[in-house]
C-alpha positions in Angstrom: 6.7 -7.7 -6.1 4.0 -5.2 -5.2 2.8 -5.4 -1.6 -1.0 -6.0 -1.4 -3.4 -5.5 1.4 -5.7 -8.4 1.8 -8.8 -6.3 2.4 -10.1 -2.8 2.4 -10.2 -1.1 5.8 -13.6 -1.1 7.4 -15.4 2.2 7.1 -15.6 4.1 10.4 -19.3 4.6 10.1 -20.3 1.0 9.5 -22.7 -0.8 11.9 -21.1 -3.4 14.2 -24.1 -5.2 15.6 -23.9 -8.1 13.2 -22.1 -9.2 10.0 -23.1 -7.5 6.8 -22.2 -7.9 3.1 -19.2 -10.2 2.6 -18.3 -10.3 6.3 -17.4 -13.8 7.5 -20.2 -15.1 9.8 -18.0 -17.7 11.6 -14.3 -18.3 12.1 -14.4 -21.4 9.9 -16.0 -19.3 7.1 -13.3 -16.7 7.5 -10.7 -19.5 7.1 -12.3 -20.9 4.0 -12.4 -17.4 2.4 -8.7 -17.1 3.1 -7.9 -20.6 1.9 -9.5 -19.8 -1.4 -8.1 -16.3 -1.7 -4.5 -17.1 -0.7 -4.5 -20.8 -1.6 -0.9 -21.3 -2.7 0.6 -18.7 -0.2 2.3 -20.2 2.9 0.0 -20.2 5.9 2.1 -21.9 8.6 5.8 -22.5 9.2 6.9 -24.7 12.1 9.8 -26.8 13.3 8.5 -30.4 13.8 11.4 -31.5 16.1 14.5 -29.7 17.5 17.2 -29.5 14.9 14.9 -30.1 11.9 14.3 -27.5 9.2 11.1 -25.4 9.2 8.2 -27.0 7.4 5.5 -25.0 5.6 1.8 -25.5 4.9 -0.1 -23.5 2.3 -3.5 -21.9 3.0 -5.2 -24.5 0.9 -3.4 -27.3 2.7 -4.4 -25.9 6.1 -8.0 -25.3 5.0 -8.2 -28.9 3.9 -6.7 -30.1 7.2 -9.1 -28.1 9.3 -12.0 -29.4 7.2 -10.8 -33.0 7.6 -10.6 -32.5 11.4 -14.1 -31.0 11.4 -15.5 -34.1 9.6 -13.8 -36.5 12.0 -15.0 -34.6 15.0 -18.5 -34.9 13.7 -18.0 -38.6 12.9 -16.8 -39.5 16.4 -19.9 -37.9 17.8 -19.1 -34.2 18.5 -22.2 -32.1 17.8 -23.1 -28.5 17.3 -23.1 -26.8 20.7 -20.6 -29.2 22.2 -17.1 -28.2 23.5 -13.8 -29.6 22.3 -11.0 -29.1 24.9 -7.4 -28.6 24.0 -4.3 -29.1 26.2 -1.8 -28.2 23.5 1.0 -25.7 22.8 0.6 -23.5 19.8 0.7 -25.8 16.8 -0.9 -26.4 13.4 -2.9 -29.1 15.2 -4.2 -26.5 17.8 -5.3 -24.3 14.9 -6.9 -27.1 12.9 -8.9 -28.3 15.9 -10.2 -24.9 16.8 -11.3 -24.2 13.2 -12.6 -27.8 12.7 -14.7 -27.5 15.8 -16.0 -24.1 14.6 -17.0 -25.7 11.3 -19.5 -28.0 12.9 -20.8 -25.4 15.4 -18.8 -26.7 18.4 -16.7 -24.4 20.6 -13.1 -25.0 21.7 -11.8 -24.4 25.2 -8.0 -24.3 25.4 -5.7 -24.8 28.4 -2.0 -24.5 29.0 0.2 -27.5 29.0 2.0 -26.1 32.1 -1.1 -25.8 34.2 -1.6 -27.8 37.3 -3.5 -31.0 36.9 -6.1 -29.8 39.4 -6.9 -26.8 37.2 -7.3 -29.0 34.2 -9.7 -31.2 36.2 -11.7 -28.2 37.3 -12.0 -26.7 33.8 -12.9 -30.1 32.2 -15.5 -30.7 34.9 -17.0 -27.2 34.4 -17.0 -27.1 30.5 -17.9 -30.8 30.0 -16.2 -31.2 26.6 -17.3 -33.9 24.2 -13.7 -34.6 23.2 -10.3 -33.7 24.7 -7.1 -33.3 22.6 -3.7 -33.6 24.5 -0.2 -32.6 23.4 1.6 -35.8 24.3 1.8 -38.9 26.6 3.2 -36.7 29.4 0.0 -34.6 29.5 -2.2 -37.7 29.3 -0.3 -39.3 32.2 -0.9 -36.2 34.3 -4.6 -36.2 33.3 -5.0 -39.8 34.3 -3.5 -38.9 37.7 -5.9 -36.0 38.2 -9.2 -37.1 36.7 -11.7 -39.6 38.2 -11.4 -43.3 37.5 -15.0 -43.2 36.4 -15.2 -43.3 32.6 -18.5 -41.3 32.7 -16.5 -38.3 34.1 -14.3 -38.2 31.0 -15.3 -36.7 27.6 -17.8 -39.0 25.9 -16.0 -39.0 22.5 -12.7 -39.8 24.1 -9.2 -38.4 24.1 -7.2 -37.4 21.0 -3.5 -38.0 21.5 -1.0 -36.0 19.4 2.4 -37.2 18.5 3.5 -40.7 17.4 3.9 -42.3 20.8 1.1 -44.7 22.0 -0.6 -43.9 25.3 1.4 -44.7 28.4 -1.1 -44.3 31.3 -4.5 -45.2 29.9 -7.8 -43.5 30.9 -10.5 -45.6 32.5 -11.9 -48.5 30.4 -14.5 -47.2 28.0 -12.7 -44.0 27.1 -11.4 -44.2 23.6 -7.9 -42.9 22.9 -7.6 -41.6 19.3 -4.2 -41.1 17.6 -3.8 -37.9 15.6 -2.6 -39.4 12.3 -5.4 -41.9 12.1 -8.0 -39.3 13.2 -6.9 -36.9 10.4 -6.7 -39.8 7.8 -10.3 -40.8 8.7 -11.5 -37.3 8.3 -9.8 -36.9 4.9 -11.4 -40.2 3.8 -14.9 -39.1 4.8 -17.1 -38.4 1.8 -19.9 -36.7 3.7 -19.6 -32.9 3.4 -19.8 -30.8 6.5 -23.0 -29.0 7.2 -21.2 -25.8 7.9 -22.3 -23.9 10.9 -23.6 -20.4 10.1 -24.5 -18.7 13.4 -22.4 -15.6 14.1 -23.7 -15.4 17.6 -23.0 -19.1 18.5 -20.3 -19.8 21.0 -16.9 -19.9 19.4 -14.7 -20.5 22.5 -14.7 -20.8 26.2 -11.6 -19.1 27.5 -10.9 -19.7 31.2 -9.5 -16.7 32.9 -7.0 -17.8 35.5 -8.0 -15.5 38.3 -5.5 -14.6 40.9 -8.1 -15.8 43.5 -10.7 -18.5 43.3 -11.5 -20.9 40.4 -11.0 -19.8 36.8 -14.2 -18.5 35.0 -15.2 -19.6 31.5 -15.6 -16.5 29.3 -18.2 -17.2 26.6 -17.1 -15.6 23.3 -19.2 -15.8 20.1 -18.0 -15.8 16.5 -19.0 -12.2 16.2 -17.3 -11.2 19.4 -14.0 -12.3 17.9 -14.7 -11.4 14.3 -15.7 -7.8 15.2 -12.2 -7.4 16.7 -10.5 -8.9 13.6 -12.6 -6.8 11.1 -11.9 -3.6 13.1 -8.2 -3.9 12.6 -8.1 -5.5 9.1 -5.9 -3.2 7.0 -6.0 -0.6 9.7 -2.4 -1.8 10.3 -0.1 -2.3 7.3 -0.1 -6.1 7.0 0.4 -7.4 3.5 -0.4 -10.7 1.9 2.6 -13.0 2.4 4.1 -11.0 5.3 5.6 -13.2 8.0 4.9 -13.1 11.7 6.7 -14.9 14.6 3.9 -16.4 16.8 4.7 -17.2 20.4 1.9 -15.6 22.4 -0.2 -18.5 23.7 -3.3 -19.1 21.7 -5.0 -20.2 24.9 -5.0 -16.5 25.8 -7.4 -14.1 24.0 -4.6 -11.7 22.8 -2.7 -14.6 21.2 -5.7 -16.3 19.6 -7.5 -13.2 18.2 -4.5 -11.4 16.9 -1.6 -13.8 16.5 -3.8 -16.5 14.8 -7.2 -15.3 13.6 -6.2 -11.8 12.5 -3.2 -13.2 10.6 -5.3 -15.9 8.9 -7.7 -13.1 7.8 -4.9 -11.1 6.3 -3.0 -13.8 4.4 0.0 -13.7 6.7 2.6 -16.5 6.8 2.4 -17.6 10.5 5.7 -18.9 11.8 5.6 -20.7 15.1 8.5 -20.1 17.5 9.5 -23.5 18.7 11.7 -22.4 21.6 10.6 -19.5 23.7 14.1 -19.0 25.1 15.4 -18.4 21.6 12.8 -16.0 20.2 15.5 -13.6 18.8 17.4 -16.5 17.2 14.3 -17.8 15.4 13.3 -14.2 14.4 16.6 -13.8 12.6 15.7 -16.9 10.5 12.0 -15.9 10.0 12.5 -12.2 9.4 8.9 -11.2 10.6 7.2 -8.1 9.4 4.9 -8.0 12.5 5.6 -9.1 16.0 3.1 -9.2 18.9 4.5 -9.6 22.4 3.8 -8.9 26.1 5.8 -6.1 27.9 8.2 -8.6 29.5 9.6 -9.4 26.0 10.1 -5.7 25.2 11.5 -5.0 28.7 14.2 -7.7 28.3 15.0 -6.4 24.8 15.4 -2.9 26.3 17.6 -4.2 29.2 19.8 -6.3 26.9 20.5 -3.6 24.3 21.0 -0.8 26.9 23.4 -3.0 28.9 25.5 -3.6 25.8 25.4 0.2 25.0 26.6 0.9 28.6 29.4 -1.6 28.2 30.7 0.0 25.0 34.0 1.8 24.9 36.0 4.1 22.7 34.7 5.0 19.2 31.7 2.6 19.6 30.5 4.5 22.6 30.8 7.8 20.8 28.8 6.4 17.8 26.1 5.1 20.1 25.8 8.5 21.7 25.5 10.3 18.4 23.0 7.7 17.1 20.8 8.3 20.1 20.9 12.1 19.7 20.3 11.9 16.0 17.3 9.6 16.3 15.8 11.7 19.1 16.2 14.8 17.1 14.6 13.2 14.0 11.6 11.9 16.0 11.1 15.2 17.7 11.1 17.0 14.4 8.5 14.6 13.0 6.3 15.3 16.0 4.9 11.7 16.2 4.8 9.2 19.0 4.9 5.4 18.6 5.3 5.5 14.8 8.8 4.8 13.5 10.5 7.7 11.7 12.9 6.7 8.9 16.4 8.1 9.0 17.0 11.1 6.8 20.2 13.0 5.9 23.7 11.7 5.4 24.8 11.5 9.1 21.4 10.3 10.4 21.4 7.5 7.8 25.1 6.7 8.7 24.4 6.4 12.4 21.3 4.4 11.7 23.3 1.9 9.6 26.1 1.7 12.1 24.0 1.3 15.3 20.2 1.0 14.9 20.2 -1.4 11.9 22.3 -3.9 13.9 19.7 -3.7 16.8 16.8 -4.2 14.3 18.7 -7.2 12.9 18.2 -9.0 16.2 14.6 -9.5 15.2 15.3 -10.3 11.6 15.6 -6.7 10.3 12.3 -6.6 8.6 9.7 -5.6 11.3 7.2 -3.0 10.0 5.4 -2.7 13.4 5.0 -4.5 16.7 2.2 -4.6 19.2 2.3 -4.9 23.0 -0.6 -6.0 25.1 -1.7 -8.0 28.2 0.0 -5.5 30.6 1.2 -1.9 30.8 4.2 -1.0 28.6 6.6 1.5 30.0 6.7 4.8 28.0 10.5 4.6 28.4 10.6 1.2 26.6 8.1 2.4 23.9 10.2 5.5 23.2 13.3 3.4 23.0 11.6 0.9 20.5 10.6 3.9 18.4 14.2 5.1 18.4 15.4 1.6 17.3 13.2 2.1 14.3 10.1 0.0 15.0 6.6 1.3 15.2 5.4 0.0 18.5 1.7 0.2 19.4 0.2 -0.6 22.8 -3.3 -1.9 23.1 -5.8 -2.6 25.9 -8.4 -5.2 26.4 -9.6 -8.2 28.4 -10.6 -11.8 27.7 -14.2 -10.6 28.3 -13.9 -8.1 25.4 -12.4 -10.6 22.9 -9.9 -8.8 23.8 -9.6 -5.4 22.0 -11.1 -2.3 23.5 -8.5 0.3 22.4 -5.1 0.6 20.7 -2.6 2.9 19.3 -1.9 2.6 15.6 -5.2 1.5 14.2 -6.5 5.0 13.5 -3.6 5.8 11.2 -0.1 7.4 11.2 0.5 10.3 13.5 -2.5 9.5 15.7 -0.8 7.5 18.4 0.1 8.8 21.8 2.4 7.5 24.6 1.2 7.2 28.2 -2.2 5.9 27.0 -3.6 2.8 25.2 -4.8 4.7 22.1 -8.2 5.4 20.7 -11.2 3.3 21.4 -11.9 0.7 18.7 -14.6 1.2 16.1 -18.0 -0.1 17.3 -16.9 0.0 20.9 -18.0 2.6 23.4 -16.1 3.4 26.6 -17.6 5.3 29.6 -15.9 6.1 32.9 -17.9 5.4 36.0 -16.4 7.9 38.4 -18.8 6.7 41.2 -16.7 3.5 41.5 -13.7 5.5 42.6 -13.5 8.1 45.3 -9.9 9.6 45.2 -10.5 13.4 45.4 -7.0 14.0 43.8 -8.1 12.2 40.6 -11.8 13.1 40.0 -11.7 12.3 36.3 -10.8 8.6 36.9 -13.2 5.7 37.4 -14.0 2.2 36.4 -13.9 1.6 32.6 -17.2 0.4 31.3 -17.2 -1.2 27.8 -20.2 -1.5 25.4 -19.9 -3.2 22.1 -20.0 -6.3 19.8 -16.8 -7.5 21.5 -18.4 -8.0 24.9 -18.8 -11.6 26.0 -22.1 -13.4 26.6 -21.1 -14.0 30.2 -19.3 -16.6 32.3 -20.1 -20.3 31.6 -22.2 -21.9 34.4 -21.7 -18.8 36.6 -24.7 -16.6 36.6 -23.7 -14.9 39.8 -20.3 -13.8 38.5 -21.9 -12.7 35.2 -24.4 -10.4 37.0 -21.5 -8.7 38.8 -19.9 -7.5 35.6 -22.6 -7.6 32.8 -24.7 -4.5 33.4 -27.0 -5.4 30.4 -26.2 -7.5 27.3 -23.2 -6.0 25.5 -22.1 -3.8 28.5 -19.2 -4.9 30.8 -17.7 -3.6 33.9 -13.9 -4.1 33.4 -12.7 -3.7 37.0 -10.0 -1.5 35.5 -9.5 2.2 36.5 -8.9 4.7 33.8 -9.7 8.0 32.2 -10.8 9.1 28.7 -9.6 12.3 27.1 -11.8 14.7 25.2 -10.4 13.5 21.9 -11.0 9.8 22.7 -7.7 8.5 24.1 -8.0 5.9 26.9 -5.5 5.7 29.8 -5.3 2.9 32.3 -4.4 3.8 35.8 -4.8 0.6 37.7 -7.3 -2.0 38.9 -10.3 -1.1 41.1 -9.5 -4.1 43.4 -5.8 -3.7 43.4 -5.8 -0.1 44.5 -5.1 0.3 48.1 -5.3 3.2 50.6 -2.5 4.1 53.0 -3.1 5.3 56.6 -2.7 8.9 55.4 -5.8 8.4 53.1 -3.7 8.4 49.9 -4.5 5.9 47.2 -1.8 3.8 45.5 -2.2 2.1 42.1 0.5 -0.6 42.1 0.4 -1.9 38.6 2.1 1.1 36.7 4.7 1.4 39.5 5.5 -2.3 39.4 6.0 -2.2 35.6 8.3 0.8 36.1 10.5 -0.8 38.7 10.8 -4.0 36.5 12.7 -1.9 34.0 15.7 -2.1 36.3 18.2 -4.7 35.1 18.3 -5.8 38.8 14.6 -6.8 38.9 12.9 -9.7 37.3 9.5 -9.6 39.2 8.0 -7.1 41.5 4.8 -6.5 43.6 4.0 -3.4 45.6 1.6 -3.4 48.6 0.9 -1.5 51.8 -2.8 -1.4 52.3 -3.7 0.3 55.6 0.0 0.9 56.4 2.0 4.0 56.9 4.2 3.3 53.8 4.3 1.0 50.9 6.6 -2.0 50.7 8.1 -3.8 47.7 8.5 -7.6 47.1 11.1 -8.3 44.5 12.5 -11.4 42.8 15.8 -10.0 41.6 18.0 -10.8 38.7 20.3 -12.7 40.9 23.4 -12.7 38.8 23.1 -9.0 38.0 22.4 -8.2 41.6 25.4 -10.2 42.9 27.7 -8.5 40.4 26.4 -5.0 41.4 26.7 -5.9 45.2 30.3 -6.9 44.7 31.1 -3.8 42.7 29.6 -1.7 45.5 31.6 -3.5 48.2 28.5 -5.1 49.7 28.8 -8.7 50.9 27.6 -11.1 48.1 28.7 -14.4 49.6 26.6 -17.3 50.5 23.5 -18.9 48.8 20.9 -17.0 46.9 18.6 -17.3 49.8 21.1 -16.1 52.3 22.0 -13.1 50.1 18.4 -12.1 49.7 17.7 -12.4 53.4 20.7 -10.2 54.4 19.7 -6.8 55.6 22.7 -5.2 53.9 21.5 -6.6 50.6 18.0 -5.2 51.1 19.3 -1.8 52.2 21.5 -1.5 49.2 18.9 -2.8 46.7 16.2 -0.4 48.0 18.6 2.6 47.8 19.6 1.6 44.3 16.0 1.3 43.1 15.0 4.5 44.7 17.8 6.3 42.9 17.4 4.7 39.5 13.9 3.3 39.2 11.5 5.3 41.4 11.9 8.9 40.2 9.2 11.5 39.8 7.0 12.1 37.9 6.1 8.4 37.8 6.5 7.9 41.6 5.0 10.2 44.2 6.7 10.5 47.6 4.1 8.5 49.5 4.2 5.7 46.9 8.0 5.1 47.3 8.4 2.0 49.5 10.1 2.2 52.9 10.9 -1.5 52.9 12.0 -4.1 50.4 11.6 -7.9 50.7 13.8 -9.9 48.4 12.6 -13.3 47.2 15.4 -15.6 45.9 12.9 -17.9 44.2 11.2 -17.1 40.8 7.4 -16.8 40.9 6.0 -19.4 38.6 2.8 -21.4 38.0 4.6 -24.4 39.6 4.9 -22.7 43.0 1.4 -21.2 42.6 2.6 -17.6 42.7 1.6 -16.9 39.1 -1.5 -17.6 37.0 -1.0 -19.3 33.6 -1.4 -15.9 31.9 1.5 -14.7 34.1 -0.3 -12.5 36.6 1.0 -12.5 40.2 -1.2 -14.3 42.7 -0.8 -11.6 45.3 -2.6 -13.4 48.1 -0.3 -16.4 47.8 2.8 -14.1 47.6 1.8 -12.1 50.7 1.2 -15.4 52.5 4.6 -16.6 51.5 6.2 -13.5 53.1 3.8 -13.1 56.0 6.5 -13.0 58.6 8.5 -10.3 56.9 5.4 -8.2 56.2 4.3 -8.5 59.9 7.8 -7.3 61.0 7.4 -4.0 59.0 7.0 -1.1 61.4 
């Protein structure tokens, strides 16, 4: 069967201020075009319950479902300009509610099912949704415990409960609880057509950024904010109609919703939902995706696991692995490209590829054409390794406030990608570097990244003060990120303006790239570097406890006692710091003054439950430093 691109690539010189020609004007209109164009192609694949086979929905079936949901949202009283709140995991229902709300001109605001109840209460109080959809009775019970007993403080159109179980804890009297099956059935039975919303600049979503300090802020994104991102990359990457993806990035996050949902719908992709995040590789073997979007932590674990197995190999197998690595490196160097996969050529190269690299590719189904990494910095070592495996791997950069895409490798065509940067700035987007926001004399070309374009948010919901801090004029946004722009248009991210700190010697340290670097060690799960106004930096690490204990024993260092006792022991800390300095803190990535003099080992994983991570998996540094206040105070 001939592979077919869904759309022509957008011309580089088109205008991006508004939709033109056949451009979709809203996300629902985009879905309806895809439902008509790819009607009988599979749209979603999902596993309804553990142990059950994957179920598939065609584009036409999903379009009909989203329309039915839109009708019933209207019929229960949701109006254009209202918000519909979702506390759901990625699901067909999540997608149908977001598109159904968009159909009638309402905006969705999505939360994570693992968020604290107090965060839900804040977001619901701030966004004031007309209706709230919840994943199950467990979520509803938690809501009842965290929301007021006053029915007037709940969504006026009630709560939509997914699943087959009736409600357990009920909201206050007067708050209607709708069941999903009846809700959809009523929408399908409704004979009154939707008056389809048509404003590209109307609010499409409120995405609450889970800040590391303070309450989350509601980012206001319009239809055109999101669609300009989607149209920019349509057919810029080789995605064909009927290709499969494996979707596990949370759609409550802008990277996941824009690219793992809306972009895929635009391109006629068969979206397959990963049902168990602990078994991504297992489900990929079944799905055989052509495209995979993930955060660096997924790629880091892949890198660690494969390299650990390579290290453990013996005899002929070890010899073959060595030859396969050399052969792949030679082939890539000869091609002179970065990030793009280079197919094996020649008898021995193809042989080594078949014996070694094809088996590694098979762990993700053996069919990946390209993969993308976003939401945090990807180590160049990991990117180079993924290229050696035989995947094209492209890193991108963006923020919730920019819908999210600002720049990416890969979109400008084969041979144009570069490591150690986040690629070329997207079409229609302009980046300038404000060097006045940064005063390190050693790095005069760096500064705060300023983004202007159709992707820039309207502002923060109900928060004019915060909006004024970052929106310089409509369509221009201060990112808070530090970076530099090369003469040929490649953007590099060097840190965060606020996370930079200065040592007593006046030297600036940018912790984020260094933290990502040290997390490549198989001994490290999580890491945070600090040292503001101190003589030297220090490192807080949550180690891979099993790997660390095994390495301690091999080195003859005491590994007895509980995890907490082992992490608190000075001999453990001394050994761990020495090990990381030798194997994870080498130049040119690390400068001498950046290398920590002290390490603090935390036996407990940093999670949203212990309030050390945001729902989008960023470290809440203030909380982490407070947790280790005594150890930090003892640093000389």
